[in-house]
N, CA, C, O and the ligand as a Tripos MOL2 file, in Angstrom:
@<TRIPOS>MOLECULE
protein
  273   271    69     0     0
PROTEIN
NO_CHARGES

@<TRIPOS>ATOM
      1 N          23.1140   13.0790  -15.4470 N.3       1 MET1
      2 CA         24.3660   13.7550  -15.7570 C.3       1 MET1
      3 C          24.2160   14.6310  -16.9900 C.2       1 MET1
      4 O          25.0310   14.5650  -17.9100 O.2       1 MET1
      5 N          23.1970   15.4320  -17.0050 N.am      2 ALA2
      6 CA         23.0000   16.2970  -18.1570 C.3       2 ALA2
      7 C          23.8530   17.5560  -18.0170 C.2       2 ALA2
      8 O          24.1160   18.0430  -16.9180 O.2       2 ALA2
      9 N          24.2690   18.0570  -19.1670 N.am      3 ALA3
     10 CA         25.1050   19.2600  -19.1450 C.3       3 ALA3
     11 C          24.2110   20.4870  -19.0480 C.2       3 ALA3
     12 O          24.0440   21.2320  -20.0140 O.2       3 ALA3
     13 N          23.6580   20.6770  -17.9020 N.am      4 VAL4
     14 CA         22.6800   21.7520  -17.7350 C.3       4 VAL4
     15 C          23.3770   23.0950  -17.5640 C.2       4 VAL4
     16 O          22.8350   24.1420  -17.9190 O.2       4 VAL4
     17 N          24.5710   23.0470  -17.0210 N.am      5 SER5
     18 CA         25.2350   24.2890  -16.6500 C.3       5 SER5
     19 C          25.9520   24.9490  -17.8250 C.2       5 SER5
     20 O          26.7380   25.8790  -17.6470 O.2       5 SER5
     21 N          25.6680   24.4540  -19.0170 N.am      6 ARG6
     22 CA         26.3420   25.0070  -20.1740 C.3       6 ARG6
     23 C          25.6740   26.3120  -20.5890 C.2       6 ARG6
     24 O          24.4690   26.3370  -20.8420 O.2       6 ARG6
     25 N          26.4230   27.3660  -20.6600 N.am      7 ARG7
     26 CA         25.8330   28.6110  -21.1220 C.3       7 ARG7
     27 C          26.8900   29.4790  -21.7920 C.2       7 ARG7
     28 O          28.0920   29.3290  -21.5740 O.2       7 ARG7
     29 N          26.4010   30.3690  -22.5960 N.am      8 CYS8
     30 CA         27.3210   31.2470  -23.3120 C.3       8 CYS8
     31 C          27.5230   32.5260  -22.5020 C.2       8 CYS8
     32 O          26.7580   32.8290  -21.5860 O.2       8 CYS8
     33 N          28.5540   33.2570  -22.8570 N.am      9 GLY9
     34 CA         28.7310   34.5570  -22.2450 C.3       9 GLY9
     35 C          29.6150   34.5190  -21.0240 C.2       9 GLY9
     36 O          29.9530   35.5690  -20.4780 O.2       9 GLY9
     37 N          29.9990   33.3390  -20.5810 N.am     10 THR10
     38 CA         30.8920   33.2660  -19.4360 C.3      10 THR10
     39 C          32.3320   33.2050  -19.9280 C.2      10 THR10
     40 O          32.6870   32.3450  -20.7330 O.2      10 THR10
     41 N          33.1350   34.1040  -19.4490 N.am     11 SER11
     42 CA         34.5240   34.1030  -19.8940 C.3      11 SER11
     43 C          35.3510   33.1300  -19.0780 C.2      11 SER11
     44 O          36.4520   32.7460  -19.4720 O.2      11 SER11
     45 N          34.8140   32.7400  -17.9520 N.am     12 GLU12
     46 CA         35.5590   31.8300  -17.0930 C.3      12 GLU12
     47 C          35.3770   30.3810  -17.5390 C.2      12 GLU12
     48 O          34.2550   29.8750  -17.5610 O.2      12 GLU12
     49 N          36.4540   29.7260  -17.8860 N.am     13 PRO13
     50 CA         36.3370   28.3360  -18.3200 C.3      13 PRO13
     51 C          36.1610   27.4090  -17.1260 C.2      13 PRO13
     52 O          36.5260   27.7680  -16.0070 O.2      13 PRO13
     53 N          35.6080   26.2250  -17.3500 N.am     14 PRO14
     54 CA         35.5150   25.2460  -16.2710 C.3      14 PRO14
     55 C          36.8950   24.8330  -15.7860 C.2      14 PRO14
     56 O          37.8910   25.0100  -16.4870 O.2      14 PRO14
     57 N          36.9400   24.2930  -14.6050 N.am     15 VAL15
     58 CA         38.2230   23.9530  -13.9890 C.3      15 VAL15
     59 C          38.9390   22.8530  -14.7550 C.2      15 VAL15
     60 O          40.1640   22.7320  -14.7180 O.2      15 VAL15
     61 N          38.1430   22.0630  -15.4460 N.am     16 THR16
     62 CA         38.7260   20.9270  -16.1410 C.3      16 THR16
     63 C          39.6670   21.3570  -17.2540 C.2      16 THR16
     64 O          39.3410   22.2330  -18.0550 O.2      16 THR16
     65 N          40.8100   20.7470  -17.2940 N.am     17 LEU17
     66 CA         41.7100   20.9820  -18.4080 C.3      17 LEU17
     67 C          41.5080   19.8670  -19.4240 C.2      17 LEU17
     68 O          41.3690   18.6950  -19.0730 O.2      17 LEU17
     69 N          41.4980   20.2570  -20.6700 N.am     18 GLY18
     70 CA         41.2570   19.2450  -21.6890 C.3      18 GLY18
     71 C          39.7880   18.8750  -21.7310 C.2      18 GLY18
     72 O          38.9300   19.6970  -21.4100 O.2      18 GLY18
     73 N          39.4960   17.6700  -22.1160 N.am     19 LEU19
     74 CA         38.1170   17.2520  -22.2400 C.3      19 LEU19
     75 C          37.5250   16.9510  -20.8800 C.2      19 LEU19
     76 O          38.1090   16.1940  -20.1040 O.2      19 LEU19
     77 N          36.3810   17.5290  -20.5810 N.am     20 PRO20
     78 CA         35.7020   17.2770  -19.3110 C.3      20 PRO20
     79 C          35.1390   15.8560  -19.2380 C.2      20 PRO20
     80 O          34.8420   15.3600  -18.1520 O.2      20 PRO20
     81 N          34.9970   15.2150  -20.3700 N.am     21 LEU21
     82 CA         34.4900   13.8500  -20.3600 C.3      21 LEU21
     83 C          35.6010   12.9010  -20.7720 C.2      21 LEU21
     84 O          36.4090   13.2330  -21.6400 O.2      21 LEU21
     85 N          35.6510   11.7370  -20.1680 N.am     22 PRO22
     86 CA         36.6440   10.7600  -20.6050 C.3      22 PRO22
     87 C          36.3100   10.2910  -22.0060 C.2      22 PRO22
     88 O          35.1380   10.2270  -22.3780 O.2      22 PRO22
     89 N          37.3030    9.9700  -22.7680 N.am     23 PRO23
     90 CA         37.0370    9.5110  -24.1260 C.3      23 PRO23
     91 C          36.2060    8.2390  -24.1070 C.2      23 PRO23
     92 O          36.4780    7.3140  -23.3420 O.2      23 PRO23
     93 N          35.2020    8.2080  -24.9490 N.am     24 VAL24
     94 CA         34.3450    7.0310  -25.0360 C.3      24 VAL24
     95 C          34.5320    6.4090  -26.4020 C.2      24 VAL24
     96 O          34.3240    7.0610  -27.4250 O.2      24 VAL24
     97 N          34.9160    5.1730  -26.4170 N.am     25 GLU25
     98 CA         35.0360    4.4930  -27.6920 C.3      25 GLU25
     99 C          33.7620    3.7050  -27.9570 C.2      25 GLU25
    100 O          33.3360    2.8970  -27.1320 O.2      25 GLU25
    101 N          33.1640    3.9450  -29.1020 N.am     26 PRO26
    102 CA         31.9420    3.2110  -29.4440 C.3      26 PRO26
    103 C          32.2740    1.7610  -29.7720 C.2      26 PRO26
    104 O          33.4060    1.4460  -30.1390 O.2      26 PRO26
    105 N          31.2870    0.8820  -29.6380 N.am     27 PRO27
    106 CA         31.4870   -0.5110  -30.0480 C.3      27 PRO27
    107 C          31.8050   -0.5760  -31.5290 C.2      27 PRO27
    108 O          31.3180    0.2300  -32.3230 O.2      27 PRO27
    109 N          32.6210   -1.5380  -31.8830 N.am     28 ALA28
    110 CA         33.0850   -1.6110  -33.2700 C.3      28 ALA28
    111 C          31.9450   -1.8920  -34.2390 C.2      28 ALA28
    112 O          32.0570   -1.6090  -35.4320 O.2      28 ALA28
    113 N          30.8390   -2.4510  -33.7260 N.am     29 ASP29
    114 CA         29.7770   -2.8400  -34.6390 C.3      29 ASP29
    115 C          28.7100   -1.7590  -34.8230 C.2      29 ASP29
    116 O          27.6780   -2.0000  -35.4490 O.2      29 ASP29
    117 N          28.9620   -0.5690  -34.2780 N.am     30 CYS30
    118 CA         27.9910    0.5010  -34.4570 C.3      30 CYS30
    119 C          28.5230    1.5180  -35.4580 C.2      30 CYS30
    120 O          29.3940    2.3270  -35.1380 O.2      30 CYS30
    121 N          27.9930    1.4640  -36.6630 N.am     31 GLU31
    122 CA         28.4670    2.3560  -37.7160 C.3      31 GLU31
    123 C          28.1560    3.8040  -37.4050 C.2      31 GLU31
    124 O          28.9480    4.7070  -37.6730 O.2      31 GLU31
    125 N          26.9780    4.0010  -36.8310 N.am     32 GLU32
    126 CA         26.5480    5.3510  -36.4870 C.3      32 GLU32
    127 C          27.5810    6.0370  -35.5850 C.2      32 GLU32
    128 O          27.9740    7.1810  -35.8130 O.2      32 GLU32
    129 N          28.0000    5.3010  -34.5630 N.am     33 CYS33
    130 CA         28.9250    5.8810  -33.6100 C.3      33 CYS33
    131 C          30.3410    5.9060  -34.1510 C.2      33 CYS33
    132 O          31.1560    6.7270  -33.7300 O.2      33 CYS33
    133 N          30.6340    5.0230  -35.0690 N.am     34 ALA34
    134 CA         31.9370    5.0760  -35.7150 C.3      34 ALA34
    135 C          32.0800    6.4190  -36.4380 C.2      34 ALA34
    136 O          33.1410    7.0420  -36.4250 O.2      34 ALA34
    137 N          30.9850    6.8440  -37.0680 N.am     35 GLN35
    138 CA         30.9790    8.1450  -37.7320 C.3      35 GLN35
    139 C          31.1630    9.2660  -36.7140 C.2      35 GLN35
    140 O          31.8820   10.2360  -36.9520 O.2      35 GLN35
    141 N          30.4890    9.1040  -35.5660 N.am     36 ARG36
    142 CA         30.6080   10.1340  -34.5310 C.3      36 ARG36
    143 C          32.0400   10.1950  -34.0060 C.2      36 ARG36
    144 O          32.5690   11.2730  -33.7380 O.2      36 ARG36
    145 N          32.6490    9.0380  -33.8670 N.am     37 ALA37
    146 CA         34.0250    9.0020  -33.3830 C.3      37 ALA37
    147 C          34.9620    9.7030  -34.3630 C.2      37 ALA37
    148 O          35.8970   10.3990  -33.9680 O.2      37 ALA37
    149 N          34.6870    9.5010  -35.6450 N.am     38 ILE38
    150 CA         35.4960   10.1710  -36.6650 C.3      38 ILE38
    151 C          35.3010   11.6790  -36.5850 C.2      38 ILE38
    152 O          36.2540   12.4560  -36.6280 O.2      38 ILE38
    153 N          34.0400   12.0620  -36.4680 N.am     39 GLU39
    154 CA         33.7300   13.4870  -36.3900 C.3      39 GLU39
    155 C          34.3430   14.1090  -35.1390 C.2      39 GLU39
    156 O          34.8130   15.2470  -35.1560 O.2      39 GLU39
    157 N          34.3290   13.3410  -34.0610 N.am     40 ARG40
    158 CA         34.9200   13.8220  -32.8160 C.3      40 ARG40
    159 C          36.4290   14.0390  -32.9760 C.2      40 ARG40
    160 O          36.9840   15.0320  -32.5080 O.2      40 ARG40
    161 N          37.0660   13.0910  -33.6430 N.am     41 ALA41
    162 CA         38.5070   13.2070  -33.8610 C.3      41 ALA41
    163 C          38.8160   14.4450  -34.7040 C.2      41 ALA41
    164 O          39.7840   15.1620  -34.4490 O.2      41 ALA41
    165 N          37.9790   14.6770  -35.7050 N.am     42 GLU42
    166 CA         38.1730   15.8560  -36.5520 C.3      42 GLU42
    167 C          37.9540   17.1310  -35.7520 C.2      42 GLU42
    168 O          38.7030   18.1000  -35.8760 O.2      42 GLU42
    169 N          36.9180   17.1090  -34.9340 N.am     43 ALA43
    170 CA         36.6130   18.2930  -34.1270 C.3      43 ALA43
    171 C          37.7650   18.6060  -33.1850 C.2      43 ALA43
    172 O          38.1510   19.7650  -33.0310 O.2      43 ALA43
    173 N          38.3140   17.5690  -32.5540 N.am     44 LYS44
    174 CA         39.4610   17.7710  -31.6760 C.3      44 LYS44
    175 C          40.6350   18.3240  -32.4510 C.2      44 LYS44
    176 O          41.3690   19.1870  -31.9710 O.2      44 LYS44
    177 N          40.7950   17.8210  -33.6350 N.am     45 HIS45
    178 CA         41.9230   18.2190  -34.4720 C.3      45 HIS45
    179 C          41.8950   19.7120  -34.7770 C.2      45 HIS45
    180 O          42.9320   20.3730  -34.8160 O.2      45 HIS45
    181 N          40.6920   20.2260  -34.9910 N.am     46 VAL46
    182 CA         40.5720   21.6490  -35.3000 C.3      46 VAL46
    183 C          40.3220   22.4850  -34.0430 C.2      46 VAL46
    184 O          40.0990   23.6930  -34.1250 O.2      46 VAL46
    185 N          40.3620   21.8310  -32.8820 N.am     47 GLY47
    186 CA         40.2140   22.5740  -31.6310 C.3      47 GLY47
    187 C          38.7770   22.8920  -31.2760 C.2      47 GLY47
    188 O          38.5200   23.7380  -30.4200 O.2      47 GLY47
    189 N          37.8350   22.2190  -31.9300 N.am     48 ASP48
    190 CA         36.4260   22.4650  -31.6350 C.3      48 ASP48
    191 C          35.9720   21.5080  -30.5360 C.2      48 ASP48
    192 O          35.3240   20.4950  -30.7970 O.2      48 ASP48
    193 N          36.3250   21.8560  -29.3120 N.am     49 LEU49
    194 CA         36.0600   20.9440  -28.1930 C.3      49 LEU49
    195 C          34.5750   20.7720  -27.9340 C.2      49 LEU49
    196 O          34.1290   19.6940  -27.5410 O.2      49 LEU49
    197 N          33.8110   21.8260  -28.1530 N.am     50 ALA50
    198 CA         32.3670   21.7430  -27.9120 C.3      50 ALA50
    199 C          31.7560   20.6450  -28.7760 C.2      50 ALA50
    200 O          30.9190   19.8630  -28.3260 O.2      50 ALA50
    201 N          32.1950   20.6140  -30.0190 N.am     51 ARG51
    202 CA         31.6640   19.6030  -30.9300 C.3      51 ARG51
    203 C          32.1690   18.2130  -30.5390 C.2      51 ARG51
    204 O          31.4360   17.2270  -30.6060 O.2      51 ARG51
    205 N          33.4150   18.1610  -30.1380 N.am     52 ALA52
    206 CA         33.9800   16.8790  -29.7140 C.3      52 ALA52
    207 C          33.2050   16.3280  -28.5240 C.2      52 ALA52
    208 O          32.9220   15.1330  -28.4510 O.2      52 ALA52
    209 N          32.8700   17.2040  -27.6080 N.am     53 ILE53
    210 CA         32.1060   16.7780  -26.4320 C.3      53 ILE53
    211 C          30.7080   16.3340  -26.8460 C.2      53 ILE53
    212 O          30.1840   15.3410  -26.3410 O.2      53 ILE53
    213 N          30.1170   17.0790  -27.7650 N.am     54 ASP54
    214 CA         28.7940   16.6830  -28.2490 C.3      54 ASP54
    215 C          28.8170   15.2600  -28.7960 C.2      54 ASP54
    216 O          27.9140   14.4660  -28.5320 O.2      54 ASP54
    217 N          29.8450   14.9550  -29.5500 N.am     55 MET55
    218 CA         29.9580   13.6190  -30.1370 C.3      55 MET55
    219 C          30.1020   12.5720  -29.0490 C.2      55 MET55
    220 O          29.4930   11.5050  -29.1200 O.2      55 MET55
    221 N          30.9090   12.8770  -28.0430 N.am     56 THR56
    222 CA         31.0740   11.9480  -26.9260 C.3      56 THR56
    223 C          29.7440   11.7140  -26.2250 C.2      56 THR56
    224 O          29.4030   10.5870  -25.8660 O.2      56 THR56
    225 N          29.0020   12.7940  -26.0370 N.am     57 VAL57
    226 CA         27.6990   12.6790  -25.3820 C.3      57 VAL57
    227 C          26.7550   11.8160  -26.2130 C.2      57 VAL57
    228 O          26.0280   10.9800  -25.6760 O.2      57 VAL57
    229 N          26.7740   12.0270  -27.5190 N.am     58 LEU58
    230 CA         25.8920   11.2490  -28.3930 C.3      58 LEU58
    231 C          26.2560    9.7730  -28.3520 C.2      58 LEU58
    232 O          25.3790    8.9100  -28.3260 O.2      58 LEU58
    233 N          27.5550    9.4880  -28.3470 N.am     59 ILE59
    234 CA         27.9910    8.0900  -28.2910 C.3      59 ILE59
    235 C          27.5680    7.4730  -26.9640 C.2      59 ILE59
    236 O          27.0600    6.3530  -26.9170 O.2      59 ILE59
    237 N          27.7850    8.2150  -25.9030 N.am     60 LYS60
    238 CA         27.4100    7.7200  -24.5770 C.3      60 LYS60
    239 C          25.9170    7.4600  -24.4960 C.2      60 LYS60
    240 O          25.4670    6.4660  -23.9260 O.2      60 LYS60
    241 N          25.1600    8.3810  -25.0840 N.am     61 ARG61
    242 CA         23.7080    8.2680  -25.0220 C.3      61 ARG61
    243 C          23.2390    7.0420  -25.8030 C.2      61 ARG61
    244 O          22.2670    6.3780  -25.4420 O.2      61 ARG61
    245 N          23.9660    6.7690  -26.8840 N.am     62 HIS62
    246 CA         23.5950    5.6310  -27.7260 C.3      62 HIS62
    247 C          23.9520    4.3080  -27.0500 C.2      62 HIS62
    248 O          23.3250    3.2770  -27.2890 O.2      62 HIS62
    249 N          24.9740    4.3690  -26.2030 N.am     63 HIS63
    250 CA         25.4320    3.1390  -25.5240 C.3      63 HIS63
    251 C          25.6140    3.4390  -24.0480 C.2      63 HIS63
    252 O          26.7400    3.5530  -23.5640 O.2      63 HIS63
    253 N          24.5130    3.5650  -23.3420 N.am     64 PRO64
    254 CA         24.5550    4.0060  -21.9320 C.3      64 PRO64
    255 C          25.3740    3.0600  -21.0470 C.2      64 PRO64
    256 O          25.9650    3.4950  -20.0580 O.2      64 PRO64
    257 N          25.4110    1.8070  -21.3870 N.am     65 GLN65
    258 CA         26.1400    0.8740  -20.5270 C.3      65 GLN65
    259 C          27.5850    0.7130  -20.9540 C.2      65 GLN65
    260 O          28.3200   -0.0960  -20.3870 O.2      65 GLN65
    261 N          27.9970    1.4840  -21.9580 N.am     66 GLY66
    262 CA         29.3970    1.4440  -22.3560 C.3      66 GLY66
    263 C          29.6850    0.3410  -23.3490 C.2      66 GLY66
    264 O          28.8940   -0.5840  -23.5340 O.2      66 GLY66
    265 N          30.8330    0.4620  -23.9810 N.am     67 PRO67
    266 CA         31.1990   -0.4790  -25.0370 C.3      67 PRO67
    267 C          31.6090   -1.8450  -24.5010 C.2      67 PRO67
    268 O          31.6050   -2.8300  -25.2390 O.2      67 PRO67
    269 N          31.9620   -1.9060  -23.2230 N.am     68 ALA68
    270 CA         32.5370   -3.1570  -22.7230 C.3      68 ALA68
    271 C          31.4720   -4.2430  -22.6140 C.2      68 ALA68
    272 O          31.7740   -5.3660  -22.2100 O.2      68 ALA68
    273 ZN         26.0980    3.6570  -31.3820 Zn       69 ZN69
@<TRIPOS>BOND
     1     1     2 1
     2     2     3 1
     3     3     4 2
     4     3     5 am
     5     5     6 1
     6     6     7 1
     7     7     8 2
     8     7     9 am
     9     9    10 1
    10    10    11 1
    11    11    12 2
    12    11    13 am
    13    13    14 1
    14    14    15 1
    15    15    16 2
    16    15    17 am
    17    17    18 1
    18    18    19 1
    19    19    20 2
    20    19    21 am
    21    21    22 1
    22    22    23 1
    23    23    24 2
    24    23    25 am
    25    25    26 1
    26    26    27 1
    27    27    28 2
    28    27    29 am
    29    29    30 1
    30    30    31 1
    31    31    32 2
    32    31    33 am
    33    33    34 1
    34    34    35 1
    35    35    36 2
    36    35    37 am
    37    37    38 1
    38    38    39 1
    39    39    40 2
    40    39    41 am
    41    41    42 1
    42    42    43 1
    43    43    44 2
    44    43    45 am
    45    45    46 1
    46    46    47 1
    47    47    48 2
    48    47    49 am
    49    49    50 1
    50    50    51 1
    51    51    52 2
    52    51    53 am
    53    53    54 1
    54    54    55 1
    55    55    56 2
    56    55    57 am
    57    57    58 1
    58    58    59 1
    59    59    60 2
    60    59    61 am
    61    61    62 1
    62    62    63 1
    63    63    64 2
    64    63    65 am
    65    65    66 1
    66    66    67 1
    67    67    68 2
    68    67    69 am
    69    69    70 1
    70    70    71 1
    71    71    72 2
    72    71    73 am
    73    73    74 1
    74    74    75 1
    75    75    76 2
    76    75    77 am
    77    77    78 1
    78    78    79 1
    79    79    80 2
    80    79    81 am
    81    81    82 1
    82    82    83 1
    83    83    84 2
    84    83    85 am
    85    85    86 1
    86    86    87 1
    87    87    88 2
    88    87    89 am
    89    89    90 1
    90    90    91 1
    91    91    92 2
    92    91    93 am
    93    93    94 1
    94    94    95 1
    95    95    96 2
    96    95    97 am
    97    97    98 1
    98    98    99 1
    99    99   100 2
   100    99   101 am
   101   101   102 1
   102   102   103 1
   103   103   104 2
   104   103   105 am
   105   105   106 1
   106   106   107 1
   107   107   108 2
   108   107   109 am
   109   109   110 1
   110   110   111 1
   111   111   112 2
   112   111   113 am
   113   113   114 1
   114   114   115 1
   115   115   116 2
   116   115   117 am
   117   117   118 1
   118   118   119 1
   119   119   120 2
   120   119   121 am
   121   121   122 1
   122   122   123 1
   123   123   124 2
   124   123   125 am
   125   125   126 1
   126   126   127 1
   127   127   128 2
   128   127   129 am
   129   129   130 1
   130   130   131 1
   131   131   132 2
   132   131   133 am
   133   133   134 1
   134   134   135 1
   135   135   136 2
   136   135   137 am
   137   137   138 1
   138   138   139 1
   139   139   140 2
   140   139   141 am
   141   141   142 1
   142   142   143 1
   143   143   144 2
   144   143   145 am
   145   145   146 1
   146   146   147 1
   147   147   148 2
   148   147   149 am
   149   149   150 1
   150   150   151 1
   151   151   152 2
   152   151   153 am
   153   153   154 1
   154   154   155 1
   155   155   156 2
   156   155   157 am
   157   157   158 1
   158   158   159 1
   159   159   160 2
   160   159   161 am
   161   161   162 1
   162   162   163 1
   163   163   164 2
   164   163   165 am
   165   165   166 1
   166   166   167 1
   167   167   168 2
   168   167   169 am
   169   169   170 1
   170   170   171 1
   171   171   172 2
   172   171   173 am
   173   173   174 1
   174   174   175 1
   175   175   176 2
   176   175   177 am
   177   177   178 1
   178   178   179 1
   179   179   180 2
   180   179   181 am
   181   181   182 1
   182   182   183 1
   183   183   184 2
   184   183   185 am
   185   185   186 1
   186   186   187 1
   187   187   188 2
   188   187   189 am
   189   189   190 1
   190   190   191 1
   191   191   192 2
   192   191   193 am
   193   193   194 1
   194   194   195 1
   195   195   196 2
   196   195   197 am
   197   197   198 1
   198   198   199 1
   199   199   200 2
   200   199   201 am
   201   201   202 1
   202   202   203 1
   203   203   204 2
   204   203   205 am
   205   205   206 1
   206   206   207 1
   207   207   208 2
   208   207   209 am
   209   209   210 1
   210   210   211 1
   211   211   212 2
   212   211   213 am
   213   213   214 1
   214   214   215 1
   215   215   216 2
   216   215   217 am
   217   217   218 1
   218   218   219 1
   219   219   220 2
   220   219   221 am
   221   221   222 1
   222   222   223 1
   223   223   224 2
   224   223   225 am
   225   225   226 1
   226   226   227 1
   227   227   228 2
   228   227   229 am
   229   229   230 1
   230   230   231 1
   231   231   232 2
   232   231   233 am
   233   233   234 1
   234   234   235 1
   235   235   236 2
   236   235   237 am
   237   237   238 1
   238   238   239 1
   239   239   240 2
   240   239   241 am
   241   241   242 1
   242   242   243 1
   243   243   244 2
   244   243   245 am
   245   245   246 1
   246   246   247 1
   247   247   248 2
   248   247   249 am
   249   249   250 1
   250   250   251 1
   251   251   252 2
   252   251   253 am
   253   253   254 1
   254   254   255 1
   255   255   256 2
   256   255   257 am
   257   257   258 1
   258   258   259 1
   259   259   260 2
   260   259   261 am
   261   261   262 1
   262   262   263 1
   263   263   264 2
   264   263   265 am
   265   265   266 1
   266   266   267 1
   267   267   268 2
   268   267   269 am
   269   269   270 1
   270   270   271 1
   271   271   272 2
@<TRIPOS>SUBSTRUCTURE
     1 MET1         2 RESIDUE 1 A MET
     2 ALA2         6 RESIDUE 1 A ALA
     3 ALA3        10 RESIDUE 1 A ALA
     4 VAL4        14 RESIDUE 1 A VAL
     5 SER5        18 RESIDUE 1 A SER
     6 ARG6        22 RESIDUE 1 A ARG
     7 ARG7        26 RESIDUE 1 A ARG
     8 CYS8        30 RESIDUE 1 A CYS
     9 GLY9        34 RESIDUE 1 A GLY
    10 THR10       38 RESIDUE 1 A THR
    11 SER11       42 RESIDUE 1 A SER
    12 GLU12       46 RESIDUE 1 A GLU
    13 PRO13       50 RESIDUE 1 A PRO
    14 PRO14       54 RESIDUE 1 A PRO
    15 VAL15       58 RESIDUE 1 A VAL
    16 THR16       62 RESIDUE 1 A THR
    17 LEU17       66 RESIDUE 1 A LEU
    18 GLY18       70 RESIDUE 1 A GLY
    19 LEU19       74 RESIDUE 1 A LEU
    20 PRO20       78 RESIDUE 1 A PRO
    21 LEU21       82 RESIDUE 1 A LEU
    22 PRO22       86 RESIDUE 1 A PRO
    23 PRO23       90 RESIDUE 1 A PRO
    24 VAL24       94 RESIDUE 1 A VAL
    25 GLU25       98 RESIDUE 1 A GLU
    26 PRO26      102 RESIDUE 1 A PRO
    27 PRO27      106 RESIDUE 1 A PRO
    28 ALA28      110 RESIDUE 1 A ALA
    29 ASP29      114 RESIDUE 1 A ASP
    30 CYS30      118 RESIDUE 1 A CYS
    31 GLU31      122 RESIDUE 1 A GLU
    32 GLU32      126 RESIDUE 1 A GLU
    33 CYS33      130 RESIDUE 1 A CYS
    34 ALA34      134 RESIDUE 1 A ALA
    35 GLN35      138 RESIDUE 1 A GLN
    36 ARG36      142 RESIDUE 1 A ARG
    37 ALA37      146 RESIDUE 1 A ALA
    38 ILE38      150 RESIDUE 1 A ILE
    39 GLU39      154 RESIDUE 1 A GLU
    40 ARG40      158 RESIDUE 1 A ARG
    41 ALA41      162 RESIDUE 1 A ALA
    42 GLU42      166 RESIDUE 1 A GLU
    43 ALA43      170 RESIDUE 1 A ALA
    44 LYS44      174 RESIDUE 1 A LYS
    45 HIS45      178 RESIDUE 1 A HIS
    46 VAL46      182 RESIDUE 1 A VAL
    47 GLY47      186 RESIDUE 1 A GLY
    48 ASP48      190 RESIDUE 1 A ASP
    49 LEU49      194 RESIDUE 1 A LEU
    50 ALA50      198 RESIDUE 1 A ALA
    51 ARG51      202 RESIDUE 1 A ARG
    52 ALA52      206 RESIDUE 1 A ALA
    53 ILE53      210 RESIDUE 1 A ILE
    54 ASP54      214 RESIDUE 1 A ASP
    55 MET55      218 RESIDUE 1 A MET
    56 THR56      222 RESIDUE 1 A THR
    57 VAL57      226 RESIDUE 1 A VAL
    58 LEU58      230 RESIDUE 1 A LEU
    59 ILE59      234 RESIDUE 1 A ILE
    60 LYS60      238 RESIDUE 1 A LYS
    61 ARG61      242 RESIDUE 1 A ARG
    62 HIS62      246 RESIDUE 1 A HIS
    63 HIS63      250 RESIDUE 1 A HIS
    64 PRO64      254 RESIDUE 1 A PRO
    65 GLN65      258 RESIDUE 1 A GLN
    66 GLY66      262 RESIDUE 1 A GLY
    67 PRO67      266 RESIDUE 1 A PRO
    68 ALA68      270 RESIDUE 1 A ALA
    69 ZN69       273 GROUP 0 **** ****
């Protein structure tokens, strides 16, 4: 599930409204991802969705089987 189709220069946005990825909450005991979650929240706050998605991807990559 790599984001291979990401490219610049396309004016047409993807069909998805909002975040293309479901929100991923990191496990409470991972400080690294807690920081990413904070950064993601900040990125969303300023409308930087690309960065927010990057953070989600990093969290997912760090915990492939999910927080549960
Ligand atoms: Zn983590």
